[in-house]
KOLLORO-129804 format. One record per residue: x, y, z of N, C-alpha, C in turn; residue in three letters. Coordinates in steps of 0.05 Angstrom, whole numbers, padded with zeros to 5 digits, always signed. Example, Ala and Ser with C-alpha at 12.3 -4.5 7.8 and 13.67 -1.06 7.14 Angstrom:
BEGIN
+00264-00114+00156+00246-00090+00156+00264-00066+00156ALA
+00257-00045+00142+00273-00021+00143+00258+00001+00157SER
REM end
This chain:
BEGIN
+00275+00430+01219+00261+00439+01198+00276+00447+01179MET
+00296+00466+01191+00316+00478+01170+00330+00457+01151ARG
+00335+00431+01161+00350+00411+01148+00330+00402+01124LEU
+00310+00395+01126+00286+00390+01109+00286+00404+01083THR
+00289+00436+01086+00286+00449+01065+00311+00451+01044ARG
+00337+00439+01058+00359+00439+01045+00366+00412+01032PHE
+00349+00390+01038+00349+00363+01033+00349+00356+01005ALA
+00330+00370+00988+00332+00367+00957+00354+00377+00943PRO
+00366+00402+00957+00390+00416+00942+00413+00395+00947LEU
+00413+00386+00972+00436+00370+00975+00442+00343+00964ALA
+00413+00328+00956+00413+00306+00939+00418+00311+00912ALA
+00415+00337+00900+00420+00342+00878+00449+00349+00871LEU
+00468+00358+00895+00491+00366+00895+00504+00334+00892SER
+00496+00320+00907+00508+00295+00905+00507+00283+00880LEU
+00488+00281+00867+00482+00272+00841+00496+00288+00817CYS
+00500+00311+00821+00522+00326+00804+00551+00317+00805LEU
+00555+00313+00834+00583+00305+00839+00585+00278+00832LEU
+00569+00262+00833+00574+00234+00823+00578+00232+00794ALA
+00564+00251+00776+00565+00246+00749+00593+00258+00742ALA
+00607+00275+00756+00633+00286+00751+00654+00267+00757CYS
+00653+00244+00771+00670+00226+00777+00676+00209+00758MET
+00695+00195+00756+00699+00176+00739+00687+00150+00743PRO
+00674+00139+00724+00650+00112+00725+00628+00125+00740GLY
+00620+00156+00738+00596+00167+00750+00575+00157+00733GLY
+00555+00173+00726+00528+00166+00709+00534+00161+00680LEU
+00559+00157+00673+00562+00153+00641+00552+00119+00634GLY
+00551+00117+00611+00544+00090+00596+00564+00069+00599ALA
+00555+00046+00613+00576+00026+00613+00579+00010+00586SER
+00599-00006+00587+00604-00022+00559+00579-00037+00551LYS
+00570-00051+00566+00544-00067+00565+00518-00054+00565GLY
+00517-00029+00561+00490-00014+00565+00474-00021+00539SER
+00455-00023+00540+00431-00028+00519+00425+00001+00503PRO
+00439+00022+00514+00432+00049+00507+00448+00055+00484PHE
+00443+00077+00465+00455+00085+00443+00489+00099+00456ALA
+00507+00095+00438+00530+00112+00450+00526+00139+00442PRO
+00548+00154+00446+00545+00184+00444+00555+00191+00416GLY
+00580+00191+00404+00585+00196+00376+00586+00172+00363ALA
+00579+00172+00334+00578+00150+00314+00613+00148+00309ALA
+00617+00122+00308+00646+00119+00297+00643+00100+00269GLU
+00667+00105+00255+00667+00090+00229+00655+00108+00205GLY
+00651+00098+00182+00638+00110+00157+00608+00112+00158GLU
+00597+00135+00152+00572+00140+00147+00560+00125+00119GLY
+00539+00122+00121+00523+00107+00097+00521+00130+00076VAL
+00525+00118+00051+00527+00134+00026+00500+00151+00023ASP
+00498+00177+00023+00472+00190+00021+00459+00185-00006GLY
+00474+00174-00023+00452+00167-00049+00439+00139-00043LEU
+00453+00123-00027+00435+00096-00023+00410+00105+00000ILE
+00423+00124+00014+00398+00130+00033+00373+00142+00019VAL
+00384+00160+00005+00364+00176-00009+00342+00156-00028GLY
+00357+00139-00043+00341+00117-00058+00321+00104-00039HIS
+00327+00095-00016+00309+00080-00003+00292+00094+00010ARG
+00296+00121+00018+00272+00138+00024+00253+00146+00001LEU
+00265+00149-00023+00248+00151-00048+00230+00127-00048MET
+00241+00104-00047+00221+00078-00049+00201+00079-00028ALA
+00207+00091-00003+00189+00094+00012+00171+00114+00016ALA
+00171+00133-00007+00154+00152-00003+00163+00181+00010GLY
+00184+00178+00022+00191+00200+00038+00213+00218+00020GLU
+00201+00235+00002+00214+00253-00022+00227+00274-00005TYR
+00222+00290+00016+00231+00312+00023+00255+00297+00037GLU
+00255+00277+00054+00279+00265+00070+00299+00258+00049LEU
+00289+00247+00025+00310+00238+00004+00325+00257-00006ALA
+00308+00285-00014+00320+00304-00023+00344+00315-00007LEU
+00345+00313+00022+00363+00322+00041+00384+00304+00042LYS
+00376+00278+00037+00403+00254+00038+00418+00262+00009ALA
+00403+00267-00013+00417+00273-00037+00435+00297-00035TYR
+00426+00319-00021+00438+00343-00017+00467+00333-00002TYR
+00460+00317+00016+00486+00308+00037+00507+00293+00015ARG
+00498+00279+00000+00513+00265-00021+00525+00282-00035ALA
+00511+00307-00047+00529+00328-00065+00545+00338-00050ALA
+00546+00340-00020+00565+00354-00005+00588+00335-00003GLY
+00586+00312-00001+00604+00293-00001+00620+00284-00024GLU
+00604+00278-00045+00617+00265-00067+00619+00291-00090GLN
+00604+00310-00088+00606+00335-00110+00581+00329-00125GLY
+00578+00350-00147+00551+00346-00162+00556+00328-00187ALA
+00557+00303-00179+00561+00280-00200+00534+00279-00214THR
+00536+00266-00243+00506+00264-00251+00490+00244-00239VAL
+00500+00231-00222+00481+00211-00206+00469+00230-00186ASP
+00481+00242-00168+00473+00260-00153+00453+00284-00162VAL
+00460+00290-00184+00440+00312-00199+00419+00299-00205LEU
+00419+00280-00216+00396+00260-00230+00375+00254-00203SER
+00391+00245-00185+00374+00238-00162+00356+00262-00145ALA
+00372+00290-00148+00359+00308-00134+00335+00317-00153ILE
+00343+00320-00181+00318+00325-00201+00298+00306-00197GLY
+00300+00281-00192+00276+00261-00189+00258+00263-00163SER
+00276+00274-00141+00265+00282-00117+00244+00310-00122ALA
+00254+00327-00133+00243+00351-00140+00217+00344-00155ASP
+00217+00327-00173+00197+00319-00191+00177+00308-00171LEU
+00180+00287-00157+00160+00276-00143+00148+00297-00117LYS
+00165+00318-00112+00151+00339-00092+00137+00355-00111LEU
+00135+00356-00136+00119+00376-00154+00135+00398-00158GLY
+00162+00402-00154+00174+00429-00162+00189+00424-00187ARG
+00170+00427-00206+00179+00420-00237+00200+00437-00246LEU
+00199+00463-00242+00215+00482-00249+00242+00474-00243GLY
+00248+00469-00214+00273+00462-00205+00280+00434-00214GLN
+00265+00417-00217+00270+00388-00227+00279+00391-00254ALA
+00268+00408-00275+00274+00409-00300+00307+00421-00300GLU
+00310+00443-00286+00340+00458-00285+00357+00437-00279GLN
+00357+00421-00257+00374+00403-00245+00381+00382-00266ILE
+00357+00368-00275+00361+00351-00294+00376+00360-00324LEU
+00368+00383-00329+00384+00397-00354+00416+00398-00343ARG
+00420+00403-00321+00452+00403-00315+00460+00374-00312ARG
+00446+00355-00303+00457+00327-00308+00459+00318-00335ALA
+00444+00326-00350+00447+00317-00379+00469+00332-00395THR
+00475+00359-00381+00500+00367-00390+00525+00355-00385GLU
+00525+00349-00359+00548+00338-00348+00555+00312-00360LYS
+00534+00294-00366+00541+00269-00381+00517+00268-00399ASP
+00520+00267-00425+00505+00266-00445+00494+00236-00450GLU
+00503+00218-00439+00500+00187-00443+00486+00178-00420ARG
+00479+00195-00397+00461+00184-00374+00436+00182-00378PHE
+00423+00158-00384+00397+00153-00390+00375+00157-00373VAL
+00382+00152-00344+00361+00163-00325+00354+00194-00324PRO
+00371+00206-00331+00375+00236-00328+00353+00247-00355ALA
+00356+00235-00374+00345+00243-00400+00316+00231-00397TRP
+00309+00210-00385+00286+00198-00381+00267+00214-00360ASN
+00280+00223-00335+00267+00242-00317+00262+00267-00329ASN
+00276+00281-00345+00275+00304-00355+00252+00301-00377LEU
+00248+00283-00390+00224+00281-00406+00200+00279-00392GLY
+00197+00265-00367+00174+00262-00351+00168+00291-00338VAL
+00190+00307-00333+00182+00335-00321+00174+00350-00345VAL
+00181+00347-00369+00168+00364-00394+00142+00356-00402LEU
+00137+00332-00394+00105+00322-00399+00088+00331-00378MET
+00100+00334-00351+00084+00344-00332+00077+00370-00336GLU
+00092+00389-00352+00094+00416-00351+00078+00420-00378GLN
+00067+00402-00393+00054+00401-00418+00070+00402-00442GLY
+00096+00401-00443+00113+00407-00468+00120+00381-00482LYS
+00093+00374-00494+00096+00341-00505+00119+00339-00529ALA
+00120+00363-00543+00138+00360-00566+00169+00355-00557ALA
+00176+00374-00540+00204+00376-00528+00208+00343-00511GLU
+00189+00339-00502+00187+00310-00486+00197+00289-00503ALA
+00176+00291-00524+00184+00265-00543+00211+00270-00550ALA
+00223+00293-00558+00252+00291-00565+00273+00282-00548ARG
+00263+00288-00521+00279+00278-00497+00278+00249-00494VAL
+00255+00241-00496+00249+00209-00493+00266+00194-00519PHE
+00267+00206-00539+00276+00196-00563+00308+00192-00557GLN
+00321+00213-00547+00348+00210-00543+00353+00189-00520ILE
+00338+00189-00497+00338+00166-00474+00335+00137-00489ALA
+00312+00138-00506+00309+00113-00518+00335+00098-00537TYR
+00348+00123-00551+00367+00114-00566+00392+00106-00550GLY
+00396+00120-00534+00421+00115-00509+00421+00088-00500LEU
+00392+00081-00491+00382+00055-00475+00386+00035-00501ASP
+00387+00040-00525+00381+00019-00544+00356+00005-00545SER
+00340+00021-00535+00309+00009-00538+00303-00015-00516GLY
+00321-00016-00494+00317-00040-00474+00302-00036-00455GLU
+00293-00013-00452+00276-00003-00427+00246-00001-00433SER
+00229-00020-00418+00203-00017-00435+00186+00015-00420ASP
+00196+00022-00397+00188+00047-00385+00195+00069-00405ALA
+00218+00071-00416+00222+00093-00432+00210+00090-00460ILE
+00202+00063-00468+00190+00059-00495+00160+00074-00491ARG
+00153+00065-00468+00122+00073-00460+00122+00105-00457GLN
+00140+00115-00446+00141+00144-00441+00140+00161-00470ASN
+00158+00148-00493+00157+00157-00516+00133+00157-00527LEU
+00121+00135-00529+00095+00131-00540+00075+00150-00534ARG
+00073+00153-00505+00054+00175-00493+00061+00204-00505LEU
+00089+00208-00508+00094+00235-00511+00087+00239-00539ALA
+00093+00220-00554+00088+00222-00587+00059+00223-00590LEU
+00038+00207-00576+00015+00211-00582-00002+00238-00566ALA
+00013+00249-00549+00004+00273-00537+00011+00298-00558LYS
+00033+00294-00571+00047+00315-00591+00030+00317-00618LYS
+00019+00295-00624-00001+00297-00647-00028+00297-00644GLN
-00040+00289-00621-00065+00300-00611-00067+00308-00584LYS
-00078+00339-00581-00082+00344-00553-00100+00330-00536PRO
-00095+00324-00514-00111+00306-00495-00139+00319-00490ALA
-00144+00341-00491-00166+00353-00484-00180+00369-00500TYR
-00210+00371-00505-00226+00387-00520-00228+00416-00509ASP
-00229+00436-00526-00228+00461-00508-00252+00462-00492PRO
-00248+00478-00471-00273+00481-00451-00298+00496-00467PRO
-00319+00489-00460-00343+00500-00468-00354+00517-00445THR
-00359+00542-00448-00369+00560-00432-00401+00559-00430ASP
-00410+00544-00413-00442+00544-00402-00448+00555-00380ARG
-00462+00575-00381-00468+00589-00352-00487+00569-00338PRO
-00482+00572-00310-00492+00555-00292-00519+00573-00278PHE
-00539+00554-00269-00559+00571-00254-00565+00553-00229LYS
-00570+00569-00209-00577+00555-00180-00601+00562-00177LEU
-00613+00540-00169-00643+00540-00165-00649+00529-00139VAL
-00666+00547-00117-00672+00535-00094-00692+00517-00094ARG
-00689+00495-00082-00715+00473-00080-00725+00473-00051ARG
-00721+00491-00036-00733+00482-00002-00711+00496+00014GLY
-00717+00489+00035-00698+00499+00060-00669+00484+00056VAL
-00651+00495+00047-00622+00489+00047-00618+00471+00027GLY
-00637+00469+00005-00630+00454-00018-00628+00465-00042GLU
-00610+00461-00059-00602+00473-00081-00599+00458-00106TYR
-00608+00465-00130-00602+00450-00153-00584+00468-00169LEU
-00562+00455-00188-00545+00469-00203-00557+00460-00230LEU
-00564+00476-00245-00571+00470-00273-00552+00486-00295LEU
-00547+00471-00316-00533+00488-00338-00556+00493-00362THR
-00545+00516-00370-00562+00529-00392-00553+00519-00418GLU
-00571+00512-00436-00558+00501-00461-00563+00523-00484GLN
REM end
């Protein structure tokens, strides 16, 4: 009766001892399971980030871009990519700051200028966005349809605001029965 109490402990001890022995519980060469540590070169963080952006995984793409910044430094490509990810995540202030740094680092890098213009448009700064799109369009020699379209939109918004001023009309809630209400505007 006493031996059965110690049987699980004895089995566990044998397993632990087997794991310590050479050729114990380790993975064999033909094992279908993943190996321990990865060997060789890792994939470039910019490539991973671009693929994640295309898949709509903006937060993961941002992490990949930060990893690329740690490996390559704050190059114009990395800064522009980080700014684009921030833009997609709705972090407009951060995106603007990073994209401005990218345009300062390389004044001829068209994607950074275009993305900065998009950020400015999202912030409602149509006049500045139009100026930025003009720079991007000039640097690109007018070859990109997307930049041309962005420039047209910015110039149109700069000339004519998109919305009429809101009219303040008071609302009146009228009860029409049990649990039924009607919302009326007063003219």
